[in-house]
C-alpha positions, -999 to +999 in steps of 0.1 A: -189-705-678-153-719-682-131-711-712-097-723-724-071-697-733-038-702-751-013-676-740+021-671-758+036-639-744+034-617-713+007-638-698+030-669-696+046-680-664+075-658-654+063-629-677+051-594-668+013-600-670+011-636-656-006-622-625-038-619-645-038-658-645-029-662-608-062-679-601-065-698-634-057-735-638-027-743-660-037-773-681-003-776-699+020-765-726+010-764-763+027-759-796+002-747-823+000-760-858+023-740-882-004-715-890+009-683-873+038-658-871+051-643-838+064-608-838+081-587-811+064-553-804+089-545-777+069-548-744+047-576-758+043-599-787+018-601-816+006-632-834-009-631-869-016-658-896+016-672-911+036-705-914+051-708-879+042-729-848+038-708-816+047-721-782+026-713-751+005-724-722-032-733-720-053-721-690-088-728-678-104-694-669-138-682-659-160-655-676-147-627-654-111-636-661-117-638-698-133-604-698-102-590-679-079-606-705-100-591-733-096-557-717-058-562-713-056-572-750-078-543-761-103-566-779-116-559-806-093-529-814-057-542-810-064-579-808-092-603-817-100-637-802-101-669-823-106-705-814-077-730-820-075-767-813-053-778-784-049-812-767-071-798-739-099-787-762-106-756-782-089-725-767-090-688-774-059-673-789-054-635-792-045-624-828-031-590-836-052-569-859-028-546-878+000-566-895+013-534-911+029-525-877+049-557-875+086-560-885+106-580-859+097-617-862+106-641-835+118-670-856+117-696-828+079-691-823+087-688-785+083-654-768+104-667-739+133-673-763+132-639-780+166-626-768 
């Protein structure tokens, strides 16, 4: 089975965990509706509900790759998956579970522009 996944942080091209998507097909770039907030946790980002658009990439992945991503994202403990609309179809986004740990917002909505 194939799945679409929207990635916004370390899984994006040029980032530290992009190798997880080495065999995935990049469908394109996407900016979400302004329904989220992007935070910097240091080594990786967190997205929760909010009023910000998030920039990222949409990939086509298989079941095995999706399970590997779930393991990386510590689903359902640290993150949970939710479906969002993209121009390529509905895609999974990983949402952070514990908003109380968040304090450094990335106002651009783009992890690659965090510095």
